[in-house]
N, C-alpha and C positions, 0 to 999 in steps of 0.2 A: 382517338388522341390520347384519352384518359388512360386506356390500356397500355399506351407506349411508355407512360411514366411510371409504370409499376412493374412488378415481377422481376426485379433486377438483382434479387438474390444471388442468382447463379454467377453474375459478374462483379457485384458490389459486396464487398465483405462486411460483416459486422463491425461497427466501429463506435464505441462509446465516447461520449465528451472526455476531453482531456481530464485525467485525474492529477491533482496536485501531488507533488513529491511528498513522500511519507515523512521525511524529516522536516520539511516546511510546515506541513498540516499539523505536525504535533504541537507546534508552538502556538496555535490559536484555535477558537471554535468556529472559524469560518468553514462553509460548506466546502466540501472536497472536490466537488466536480465543476468544472467551467460550463459556461453556456455553449450550446451549439451555435455556430454561425448560421444565416439562413440557408447558404448553399449546403452545408452538412446535414441540417434537419431535412431538407429536400431530399438529398440522397439517400439517408437513412431511411426515411419514409418509403422511398420508392422500392424498397427491397421486399415490402409486404406483398404477399402471393394473393391478396384479395380471393380468399378461398370462400367456396360456397357455405361452408359450415364454420364460421370463425370462432375457433375455440378459445382465442384470446378473449372474445366478447363474453363467451357463455361462461368462463371461468372467472370473470370480473363479477364482484359482488354487486356493482351498479349497472352491470350489463352496458357500459359504455360502448358507443358505437365506434370502436377502435378502428377497423378497416376504413370506415368514412372519413374520419379525421386524418388518417395517415394518407390517404388518397388526395385530399385537399390540401395537405401540406406539401406533398411531392409536386403537386401542381401550381404550388406558389400561391394558393387561395387561402392565406393563413387567417384572415379574419373569420371566413366561413368554417375553417377548421374549428376556431376558438368557440363558434356559436354551437355547432354540434357538440363539442366537448363538454361545454357547460350546461347543456340541455338535460344531460343525466347525472352530472356530478356538481356538487355546491363548491367544491374546492379542489379544481384539478391540479392546481399547481401544488397542493401539499400532498396529493395522493401520488403524484409524479415524483415526488422526492422521497416519501417515507413508505410507500406501499412495498411489500415484499414480492416485487415482480416476479422474481425467479421461481415463487411459488403459486403465482397466479397467472397473469395475462402473458407474461414472456415465457414461463415455464411451460405453457400449453400451445405456444405459437407452432404452426403446422411445419414451417421450414426449420425450426429448432429440431423437431422430432425427425426431420429428413436429414439432418447433419449439417445445415448450413448456417447456423448460428441464428438465434432469434432476432426478431426486430427490436430496437432498443425502444419500447413502447414508452416506458417510464421517462426517459430522457426527453423525448418529443413531446410528451404530454406537459412536462414542465415548461418546454421551451415555448410551447403555444401560448400558455397562460401568462407567462412572464412577459411575452411580447405584448400580449393583450393589455396588461397593465401599462406598460410603457407608452403604447400607442392611445391609450385612453378608450379602448374598447369596452373595458369593464366598466359599466355604467350603473349610477347610484340606484338603488331600490326606489322606486316611484310608483306605488300602486295606483291603479287607475280610479278606484273607488275604495274610499275607506268603510270598514265595516264596524259594527258595534260590538261584535264578539272579542272577547279577549281570552289569551291562553297564558298561563303560567308555566315557565319552564325551570326546572330545578337542575341546574348543572350547566356550566358554560363550555362544556367540551365539544368535540365534533358532532355528537348525535344532536345535543341541544341546539348548536350553532346552525346546524343544518335545517332542522324543523323550524327554527326561527326564521330563517331565510325563505323558505316556501311559504309560511304563513304571512309574513309580511308582504310578499309579493302579491298575495291575495287580499290585502287590505285588512287582515286580522291585526288586532292590537296585542302586542307580545311585551311580556316582562320576563326576563332572565334572572334568576336569583343563583348566586355563586358564593361560595366560601371565601374564595381568594380575591386578592385585589386587582388581578388583571384576568379577563377572560381567556378562554382557551383550553383550560384543563390541561390534561397531558401534553397538548399541543405547545403550551406555553411553558410548563414548569417540569414536564416528565421527559421531554425528546430534546436532546443536545442540540445546539446550534449548529454542529457540524453536519447534522442531518436535516435540519430545519431551522433557517435563520428566523430570528423572531420577528423581524419586520414584516416577513410574509404573513405571519399570524396576525398581527397587529393592524395590518391594512384591512383584513377581512373584518375584524372587530369594529373597526372604524366605520367600514361600509355599512354594517349592520346598524351601528349607532346613528349614523347619518340618515339611514333609511327608517328610523322611527323605532327601532328596538330599544326598550328601556332596560337597562343593566343595573341590578341591584347588586353590588359587590361587597366583599366583606360582610356577607349576610350568611350565617349558619342556620340553616333551617332545623328547628328543635330547640335553638337558643335565642337567636335574635328575632325570630318570626316562627309561628306555629305552622304546621302542615295544614291544619283545619282553617287557619286564617288565609292561607294561599288558595285553597279551594273555594273559599267564601268569596275572594276577590276576582275570581276568573270563571269562565264558563267551561274550561277544561284545564287539566295540569298534565304536563309531561314529566315524568321523573327521568332524568338523564345524568345521574350522579356519577356513573362510572363506578369501579371497584379500587377502592384506594386501601384496604386492610391488607398488610403485608402477611403473607405466610410465614409462620414461625418454624423454627426447628428445636427440637428437645433434645439436648446433648449436654455433657458435663461441660461446665464453664461458659454456658451460654448468656449468662448475665454480665460479663465482664466488658469493661469500657473498651473502646475500639471496635466492637462490633455494632455496626449500623445498618439501617434499612435503605434498601436502594432509592426508594422514593424520597427519602430525607437527603440522602447525597445528591441525586439529581436536582432536586428543587434547590437546594442551597447553591448549586454550581450555576444553575440558570438564572437565579436570583442576582448572584454575582455578576453574570454577563449583562444584565440589566442595569448594573450600577448600584443594587441596593446593598444596604448595610445588613450583612449576615452574621450575628455574633457567633453561631456555631461553626461558621467557616472560618472567620477570623481567628478563633481560638485553636483552630486545627482539628476539632472534633470531626468536622465533615469536610476536610480537605486532605488530599493525597499528597500533597507536596513533601518530598523527601522520605517517603515511606515506601515499606514492601507492602504491597496491596495484594490481597486475595480476594477474587469475586467468586460467589458460589452460585452456580445456575447457569442454564444454556440457553435462554431465551433472548429476545430482543432487547429486554431490560438490561440483562447481564452484559451484553455487547455495548450498550450505551455507557454502563458502568467502567467498564475496562477502558474504553477509549476516553472517556472523561479523565480518568485516573492518568492516563498518559499525558494527557494536555495539562494537567495540574502539576506535573512535574514529579511524578512518583520514581523512585529509584528502580523498582520491578513491578510489574502486573502479571498475576497468574490468573487463570480461569479454571475453576474446579468444576467438571460436569460428569455425573455418574454413568452416562451412556457415551457412545463413541461419535465422532464427527457426524457420520452419516445419519445418525438418529437424534441429533439434537435439533429443537424446535426453531431456534433462532436462523435468521437468513444467512445462507452460506457466503453471500456477498458481504455481509457485515463480518463474518469470521475472517475472510481473507483481508478486508481492509485493517482489521484489528491486528492480525499477523504482521501485515506491513509495517504498521506502527509499533511493533515490538512486543506485543502481547504474546504470552506463552500460554498455551492451553494443554491443561493436564486431563486427558480424556480418562473416562473409565476411573473416576476418582470422586469419592463422596466425603463429607466431613463427618468425623466420628466424635469430635470434641474440641475443645479449645483449651490453649495452654496459656497461663498467666492472666494477671489482672493489673494494669492494662495488657491486652492481648499480645502475646509474643510469638504465637504460632497456631496453626491448625492442625489437629491430629486427622489424618487421612487415611481411608481405607480403600484398597485398590479393588475394583470391581471387574466382572466379566459379565457378558450378555448371554444370558440362558434362554430358556424357551419363551415364546410369545406370550405376553398377559392378555387380558380381556380386550385390550385394544388393538391387538396384532402386533405391537412392538416387543421386541426381545426385552425381557425384564432383567436389570442388573442384578447380579448376584455376588456377594462378598468373597474375595480370596482371602482365606484365613492366613495369617502370619505375614501379611505383606503390608502392615500398616507403616506409616512413618511420619514425621512431623514436618509441615511447610511452614517455614518462618514467615511472620505477618506482623505489621504493626496497625494495619488497617484491614478488616474483613468486611466485605459489603455483601449482604444477604439478598441476593436477586431470585427468590424461590417463587415468584409470582404473587398474584394478588387475589384476595377474596372480598366479597361483598360485607359492608357494613350491616349491623342488625338494625336495619331502618324502622321495621315494626317498633322496635325498643326506643331507638333514638328520638323518633318522631311520635311517640305515644299514639301509634295507630295499629292496635292488634289486628285490625281487620285486613291490614294490608297483605295480600296473598304473596307468599313466598314459596320456593321449593325447598327441599331439604339439603340444598347447598346454599341457601339464604339469598338465592337471586329471585328477583320479583317475578311471579307469573303472569305472563302477558301474551296476547296472541302474537305470533311473529310476524304476521301479515300487516296488522294494524297497531300493535302495542297496547290495545285495549286490556285494561285489568278487570277484575270483577267489581272493583269500586267504580260507581257511575262517574263518568267525566274524568278518570284518571287513567293515564297511559303512561307506558315505561318503555324505554329503547336503550340500545346499546349494551355496554358491558354489564350493567345492573341486571340485564336480561339473560345475555348470552353467558356471563362470566369473561374473564379476561379475553379480549379478542383483539380484532384489527380495526384502526381508525376507519378504514373503508367501509366495514360492516356497520360501524356506529352511524357513519353518514347515510348509508342505505336505510337503516332503521329510522333515523330522523326523519328522512324524505317520505318514506312510506307512511308513518304515523301522522306526519302533518297533512298528506294528501286524505288519510282516512278522516281526520278531523274536518277538513274542508268539505268532504263528501257529506259528512253527517250535519253540517250547518248549512249545506246547500251552496257553498261558496263556488265549487267548481262547475256547478251549472249556470250560476251567474256569470262567471268569467266567460265560459263558452258562449253565452248568449250575446257578450258585448261585442 
């Protein structure tokens, strides 16, 4: 019977959830995709080929049991599908919204490789857990036994929250320290609402708080509390700060007003969506309304900035990227969404300098792709004599992020870091050379994906539970 429900990719075409019209979605920060109806979710799940070697699963950082929950969804067994989905993923409804599925699970789907169009894995994943919340299947965290051990987590982003979830379910006492006034890290303040509506993040924060996780917000480690005090208060400490230091550009005119960092621009926008008072936004400094906007960069943060600028009422939005479309690091799906919303991409273009103060333009040098560099990507080369000036009232720098100098900020010279400034930690456990100190997510990997931070947080929590003997105790119950 189960087999009859599946392998329908030959007769059923790929069909994403309905996407809101571009003109309509330019006017607000709501998510752009509608939910599947139950019948449509079952239909699209039934396209899965249930292949013997599921590349979708092996290319997912969390190794989610994707074929299993697709089959259960196709059979109408949605509660079971949710239970299988959440067994490996702390936040499946978040990953379903923001993971670059075109580069991970869906991009490696076997039927995609055979020309039939990938299974819409991300959309089904989102549907399953959204339904689980609506139906009350997402249960509060209630450890069967409370343990005396405590863990302090520095950073309330996806890595820290995932670790907290696993630890609390085992009865460990957990305190999360975060510099912001709301938990979630980049999920809350870095990713715009049109990709991840904030109530989705807030209900997970609430679930953790109701489950016994203590949040110490507006708490800047190194200023409001020392790292040593946190170590002294807990049996183990997990560093999950992410990477927030923006990469800078050295060019003439770089100090002009009107040049802003992507993280500042996105944080201000997200705060306004929460209804906060944001002086830098209200003054126009971090507001694209009525401006010619140029965004520099080609990653997902740049895509967030261009699409946010459109919604704020920019008169024009252009994105400069030094390579071509095929070689950009951001999601191709996001590029398409941006183009539909009116963003213009200037490929093979790099900033040479800035005109005016306040800025009135970007000096652009045209590029071509030359021989491959050490990473195997074609290196951009300058085309001499092809420079021009792109008019701009607001320039947003989305060149990526680097780690802050934590050993200096926290007065911890023995905290081991790499030559890139990331923390040296074992990838399987997050253990550092400091006793009882672990690190997970971007502060170890460098700027990466939310799904990898979740994986690291879960793995680290499991390693800590193993060390304190909690896993054995849980198994014996």
